[in-house]
MARFIBA-464160 format. One record per atom (N, C-alpha, C): residue in one letter; x, z, y. Coordinates in steps of 0.2 Angstrom, whole numbers, plus 5000, padded with zeros to 4 digits. Atoms other than C-alpha are relative to their C-alpha. Last residue first. Layout:
aXZY
...
END
This chain:
x500749984999
x497748784976
x499649975005
x500450025006
x499248684971
x499350025001
x500150084999
x499948694989
x499549984994
x500650014995
x499748884988
x499849935001
x499950004993
x500948874973
x499450005004
x500450044995
x500648904955
x500250015007
x500049974993
x501848964941
x499649955005
x499550024995
x501448904924
x499950035006
x500350054995
x500549004911
x500549985005
x499650004994
x501149094895
x499649955004
x499650064999
x499749114882
x500450015007
x499850024993
x498849274877
x500649955000
x500050074998
x498049264860
x500349985007
x500050045006
x497549444859
x500049925002
x500650035003
x497849514876
x500149964994
x500050074998
x499449624878
x499449974997
x500150055005
x499049804877
x500149935002
x500150074998
x499449954887
x500049954994
x499450045000
x499250124878
x499849935003
x500050055005
x497650224882
x500649965001
x500250074998
x498050374892
x500049954995
x499650055003
x497950564888
x499849935002
x500350025007
x497150684900
x500549944998
x500350074999
x498250764914
x499849984993
x499750055004
x498450954912
x499749935001
x500350074998
x498151094924
x500349954997
x500150014993
x498751254915
x499649945001
x499450004996
x499551244899
x499950005007
x499649945002
x498051294888
x500750015004
x499950005007
x496951174898
x500550064999
x499649945001
x496251164916
x500050004992
x500449945003
x495750984919
x500450064999
x499949995007
x496650874932
x499650064997
x500150065004
x496250804949
x500050014992
x500650044998
x495950944961
x499949954995
x500649965001
x497151074952
x499349965002
x500250005007
x498450934950
x499450054999
x500750045002
x498450884969
x499850024993
x500549984995
x499751014976
x499349974997
x500249935001
x500851004960
x499450025004
x500350005006
x500950814961
x499750074998
x500650034999
x501350824979
x499650004994
x500449954996
x502750954976
x499349975001
x500249945004
x503550854962
x499550045004
x500450025006
x503550694972
x499750064996
x500650024997
x504350774987
x499449984995
x500449944999
x505550864976
x499449985004
x500449975007
x506050694969
x499650065002
x500550055002
x506450624987
x499650024994
x500649984995
x507350784992
x499449954998
x500349945002
x508450754976
x499450025005
x500450025006
x508750574980
x499750074998
x499749965005
x509350614998
x499550004994
x499550035004
x509050475010
x500350044995
x499449964999
x508150595022
x500649964997
x499750024994
x506750465024
x500750045001
x499650065001
x506250495006
x500449985006
x499950025007
x505850675008
x500449945000
x499649955003
x505750765025
x500249994993
x499449994996
x505150615035
x500550054997
x500049944996
x503950565021
x500750015004
x499650024994
x503850385016
x500150065004
x499649954997
x503350434998
x500449965006
x499650044996
x501850334992
x500550045005
x499549974994
x501150434979
x500449955003
x499350035001
x499750344969
x500450035006
x499749974993
x498050434965
x500849985000
x499449964999
x497350324951
x500150025007
x499450045001
x495550274948
x500650045002
x499649985005
x494050374945
x500649974999
x499450035001
x492950354961
x500450044994
x499950035006
x491150404958
x500749974999
x500250074999
x490550434976
x500249964993
x500850004999
x490450624973
x499849925000
x500349995007
x492250614965
x499249995001
x499850065005
x492950524981
x499650014993
x500550064998
x491950654992
x500249944996
x500749985002
x492750804982
x499549945002
x500150015007
x494450724984
x499350014998
x499950075001
x494350715003
x499949984992
x500650034998
x493550885005
x500149924998
x500549985004
x495050954995
x499349975001
x500050045007
x496250855004
x499550024995
x500249965005
x495750915021
x499949974994
x500550035004
x496850815033
x499850064995
x500750004996
x497950855048
x499549974995
x500150074997
x499550905038
x499350015003
x500750035001
x500251075033
x499949945004
x500549984995
x502051115030
x499349974999
x499749994993
x503551055021
x499650015005
x499250005000
x502850975005
x500250015007
x499749945004
x501051015000
x500750005001
x500449935000
x500350845005
x500450054996
x500349995006
x501750715008
x499650065000
x499949945004
x502150685026
x499749984993
x500250025007
x502250545039
x500250064996
x499549995005
x502450625057
x499749994993
x500249975007
x501350575071
x500650004996
x499949924999
x501450535090
x499850034993
x500749965000
x500750355090
x500150074998
x500550024995
x502250245096
x499350045000
x500149944996
x503850285087
x499549995006
x500549965003
x503750145074
x499850065004
x500750045000
x504650015085
x499550044997
x500050055004
x505950155089
x499449965000
x499449995003
x506250295101
x500249944995
x499950005008
x504750245110
x500750004999
x500050075003
x504750295129
x500150004992
x499850005007
x504250455138
x500049924998
x500550025005
x504050445157
x500349994993
x500149945005
x505150535169
x499549994995
x500749975000
x504750405183
x500050064995
x500149984993
x506650365186
x499350045001
x499649944998
x507050365168
x499850035007
x500349945004
x505550255163
x500450065002
x500749984997
x506050135177
x499750064997
x499949974993
x507850125172
x499450035003
x499749935001
x507350095154
x500150045006
x499350004999
x506249945158
x500350085000
x499950034993
x504549975150
x500850005001
x499350004998
x503950005132
x500149965007
x499850074998
x502150055129
x500850005003
x499550004995
x501650205119
x500249935002
x499349995002
x500150155108
x500450015007
x499650065000
x498350165114
x500750024998
x500350065002
x496950285111
x500449944999
x500150015007
x497850445110
x499749944998
x500749995004
x498450465127
x500049984993
x500350065002
x500050395135
x499350004997
x499950054995
x500650545145
x499749934999
x500449984994
x499950675134
x500149955006
x500750005002
x500550595118
x499550025006
x500250075000
x502250555126
x499250004998
x500150024993
x502450745129
x499849935001
x499450014996
x502150775111
x499949995007
x500249994993
x500650855102
x500749995004
x499649964996
x501050785085
x499850005007
x500050034993
x499850725072
x500450055004
x500149954996
x500350775054
x500149975007
x499750004993
x500050635043
x499950075003
x500449974995
x499750605024
x500450005007
x499549994994
x500250515009
x499650025006
x499949934998
x499450504992
x500550005005
x499349984998
x498850324992
x500050075001
x499949964994
x497150304983
x500750025001
x499549965000
x496850154971
x500050055007
x499750005007
x495450044966
x500650054999
x499449955000
x494250064981
x500350014993
x499550044998
x493049914981
x500750045000
x499850055005
x491749994970
x500649965002
x499549975004
x491750144982
x500249954994
x500250025007
x490950034995
x500550024995
x499750065004
x491450135010
x499649994994
x500350064997
x490450245023
x500349944996
x500749995000
x490750415014
x499749935002
x500250005007
x492550365010
x499350005000
x499950075002
x492850335029
x499849994993
x500650054997
x491950495033
x500149934998
x500649985004
x493150595022
x499449965002
x500050045007
x494650495029
x499450024996
x500049955006
x494250575046
x499949964994
x500650025004
x494750455061
x500050044993
x500549954999
x495950505074
x499349994997
x500550044996
x496950345072
x499450055002
x499750004993
x498350465067
x499649955004
x499949944996
x497250515053
x500349995007
x500649984996
x496650345048
x500150065004
x500150054995
x498350285042
x499450025005
x499649984994
x498650445032
x500049955006
x500349964994
x497150415022
x500450015006
x499549954998
x497850265012
x499750045005
x500149964994
x496550165003
x500550055001
x499749945001
x497150034990
x499950045007
x499549974996
x495849904992
x500450064997
x500249934998
x494749774984
x500650035004
x499649974995
x494849594978
x499750075002
x499350005002
x494249514962
x500550025006
x499849935001
x492449574966
x500850004998
x499749995007
x492149404974
x500250084999
x500449945003
x491049424991
x500350014993
x499950015006
x492349335002
x499750054995
x499850075000
x491749325020
x500249984993
x500650044999
x490649485017
x500349935000
x500450015007
x492149565008
x499449965002
x499650045005
x493249535023
x499649994994
x500150074998
x491949595036
x500449964995
x500750025002
x491849765026
x499949925002
x500150005008
x493749775026
x499349984998
x499750075002
x493849735045
x499949994993
x500450064998
x492549875049
x500349934997
x500550025005
x493549995038
x499649945002
x500549964998
x495149985049
x499449984995
x499849934998
x496849925045
x499450045002
x500449955003
x496249775034
x500150075003
x500850014999
x496949645047
x499650064997
x500250015007
x498849705047
x499250005000
x499650055003
x499849705064
x499749984992
x500550025005
x498749805076
x500349944996
x499749975006
x500149895086
x499649984994
x500449985006
x499749795102
x500450034994
x500549954999
x500649795118
x499750034994
x500750025001
x502249715112
x499550055001
x500150044993
x503949775119
x499349974999
x500449964996
x503849905104
x499949975007
x499649974995
x504549755093
x499550055005
x499750054994
x503449705079
x500350055005
x499850065003
x503049795062
x500349955005
x499450014997
x502949965070
x500349934997
x500049994992
x501049985069
x500749995002
x499350024999
x500949915051
x500250005008
x500050044994
x499049945053
x500749975001
x499549984995
x499150015035
x500049955006
x500349994993
x497449985026
x500550025005
x499949934997
x498249925009
x499850005008
x499749994994
x497449775001
x500150075002
x500249954997
x497149754982
x500450005007
x499649994995
x497049594972
x499850065004
x500349984993
x496149604956
x500650015005
x499649964996
x496649504940
x499750025007
x500249935002
x495649424926
x500450055004
x499549985005
x496549254927
x499850084999
x500050055006
x495049154935
x500550034995
x500749995004
x494749304947
x500149964994
x500049945004
x496549294953
x499450014996
x499550015005
x496449104957
x500150074996
x500350045005
x494749134966
x500549994994
x500549955004
x495549274976
x499749964994
x499649955003
x497049154981
x499550054996
x499750035006
x495849014985
x500450054996
x500550025004
x494849124997
x500249974993
x500149955006
x496349215003
x499449974996
x499449995004
x497149085015
x499850034994
x499750075002
x495549005023
x500650014995
x500450035005
x494649175023
x500349944998
x500049965006
x496049265032
x499649964994
x499350025003
x496249125045
x500050044993
x500150065003
x494349155048
x500749974997
x500550005006
x494549335050
x500049944997
x499649985005
x496049305062
x499650014993
x499650055003
x494949195072
x500550024995
x500450045004
x493649335073
x500449944997
x500149965006
x494949455079
x499649954995
x499450005005
x495549335092
x499950034994
x500349995007
x493849305100
x500650004995
x500749975000
x494749255116
x499749994993
x500550044997
x496549215112
x499350045000
x500049994992
x497949345110
x499449955003
x500349944998
x497449365091
x500050015008
x500850004999
x497649185087
x499850065003
x500150054996
x499549185091
x499249995001
x500149984993
x499549355085
x499949945004
x499750064996
x499149305067
x499950025007
x500450024994
x498949465057
x500349945003
x499650024994
x499549535040
x499549985006
x500250064997
x498549525024
x500449985006
x500350004993
x499449655015
x499749945001
x499850044995
x499649664996
x499850025007
x500149984993
x499449754980
x500349965005
x499450024996
x499249674963
x499850025007
x500250034994
x498249764950
x500649975004
x499450034996
x498649804932
x499849965006
x500049974994
x497249914925
x500649985004
x499549945000
x497649864908
x500050035006
x500149975007
x496049754905
x500550065000
x500549954999
x496149714924
x499950044994
x500550004994
x497749614922
x499550065000
x500749985002
x498449614904
x499550015006
x500049935002
x500349604908
x499350034999
x499650005006
x500349414908
x500050074998
x500450035005
x498949424921
x500350004993
x500549955002
x499949544932
x499549974994
x499749955004
x501349414931
x499550064998
x499950035006
x500249274937
x500350054995
x500750015004
x499549374951
x500149984993
x500249935002
x501349424956
x499350004996
x499649985006
x501849244956
x499850064998
x500350035006
x500349204967
x500450014994
x500649975003
x500849334979
x499849974994
x499749945004
x502649254980
x499450044998
x499750025006
x501849094985
x500250054996
x500650025004
x500849174999
x500249984993
x500349935002
x502449265005
x499449984996
x499649975005
x503449095005
x499650074997
x500150045007
x502049015014
x500450034995
x500749995002
x502049145028
x499949974993
x500049935003
x503949135029
x499350024997
x499650015007
x503848945032
x500050074996
x500450045005
x502448975045
x500450004994
x499750065001
x503449115055
x499649964994
x499250005000
x502249255058
x500249934999
x499750014994
x500349255053
x500850005000
x500450044996
x499149245038
x500449995007
x500250065004
x500149315023
x499649955005
x500550034995
x501149455032
x499849934997
x499750044995
x502049555018
x499449975004
x500449994994
x501649695006
x500349965006
x499650024995
x502249664988
x499650005006
x500250024993
x501349734973
x500649985004
x499550034996
x501349794955
x499749985007
x500350054995
x500349904943
x500649975004
x499750044995
x500850014928
x499649965005
x500450064998
x500350144916
x500449975005
x500250024993
x501650264908
x499549945001
x500749974999
x501850354891
x499849985007
x500049944996
x503750324891
x499350035002
x499549955002
x503750214876
x500050065004
x500449965006
x502150134882
x500550054997
x500549954997
x503050084898
x499750044995
x499649954996
x504550004889
x499650055003
x499749955005
x503449914876
x500350065004
x500549965003
x502449844891
x500250054995
x500249954995
x503949784899
x499550054998
x499449954999
x504649694884
x499850065005
x500049965006
x502949614881
x500550055000
x500649954999
x502849554899
x500050044994
x499849954995
x504649484898
x499450055000
x499649965004
x504149384882
x500250065004
x500449965005
x502649314891
x500550054996
x500450045004
x503749254906
x499650054995
x500549975004
x504649324921
x499549964996
x499950015007
x506149234927
x499550034995
x500050085001
x505649214945
x500149994993
x500650045000
x504949394946
x500149924999
x499750064999
x506449494940
x499449955000
x500150055006
x505549654942
x500349945002
x499949975007
x505949814952
x499849964994
x500250055005
x506149744969
x500250024993
x499750005006
x506049874983
x499849944996
x500150065005
x505449885001
x500550024994
x500449985005
x505150035013
x499949954994
x500249935001
x505749945028
x499650024994
x499549965002
x506749785028
x499850074998
x500249934999
x505549645029
x500550044997
x499749974994
x506349475031
x499850075001
x500449994995
x506149415013
x500350035006
x499850034994
x507449345002
x499650015006
x499349984999
x507349474988
x500249965007
x499550065000
x505449444989
x500750035002
x499950044994
x504649614986
x500449944999
x499750065002
x504149674968
x500049965007
x499950054994
x503649854971
x500449944998
x499350034999
x503149934954
x500049955006
x500250064997
x501650044955
x500649975002
x499650024995
x502250174942
x499649945003
x499950074999
x501250284930
x500449985006
x500350035006
x500850454923
x500049925001
x500550054999
x501950554935
x499749974994
x500649995003
x502750714930
x499549955002
x500449974995
x504250714941
x499350014998
x499749944997
x505450684927
x499550045004
x500149955005
x504350544919
x500250075002
x500850005000
x504350444935
x499850064995
x500249964994
x506250474937
x499350025000
x499849935001
x506550414919
x499850045006
x500449975005
x505550254923
x500250084998
x500649994997
x506550224938
x499550034996
x499949934996
x508150244929
x499450025003
x500049955005
x507550104917
x500150075003
x500649985004
x506949994930
x500050064995
x500250055004
x508549994941
x499350034996
x499949995007
x508750124955
x499749944996
x499350015003
x509250094973
x500050004993
x499750074999
x507450064979
x500749994997
x499550005005
x506750234972
x500349935000
x499649954998
x505550264987
x500750014995
x499650014994
x504850094985
x500550065002
x499350005002
x504250134967
x500549995006
x499750074997
x502550184971
x500750005000
END
């Protein structure tokens, strides 16, 4: 996932992917005028993208022996109404781009969040109301993607730091738990949407990712995020418990009572983001996780999302690269076949532009 290389252009990004031994890049294509600041990058010129740009990009990736995907992760059903509509329109641009890049035929998917509408959420039956908001917004979007041969993928991050720590809840993205995702698929049965499953988010929720996979419809899981979590036994964890986030109170009162307070909006659930195999052990059995995925028939990409405190968050480019390298080496005996040169990745089919592919106009949510 290209967010860890947010300062690099596309050519340098490709070089770094080859350097660390990856076989593809999930290109982050966030809105340049968006309000989100954390872990974002924009690695395609999305407003000027046409069929010629698609051909050039495929040639570039084929020359490097890489596959590709793309995405942007924003609030689609809540928050400021004008920003919400811009996010929806941006998602439609990415679906169009994925179509021009071959869509499902090239395994080019579009990653997104759903987000959450807190004005609805604070009402009685707020979760049901959010499900209904999701259905209203995403039914036409999924239909549009399906018509173009493209699959949308939701990531299961709760986005626990997406709002101020002064808010009680840290549930800020609808597909954050398996029950929500199953309900979403019941509301919109199309196979043109599925998920990028990230086990790290379930670990700090004290849920075993192996059991989540066992209970999941594996046909809905198209990507696995390689990211993990070390749960921390902090003073705050003892004071606030593991069921609810740390709550922010008046600083003078917290000091007087000697009660732990969040150091940032993200510091509420007593964990450290990690990459597997880099800088210590985490609280996940990766071997059991991969074995369960294989048992269920998963054969999609494992995608490294580097948000590790000791890697990407250092701001040091070499530490970022070392994190990727360590994660690939850690997973290779589980994912790759043993060959003359040790564990080796199988060859990939080059990306192809569809025969007779035509350029198509940009759609907006109002058009749908």
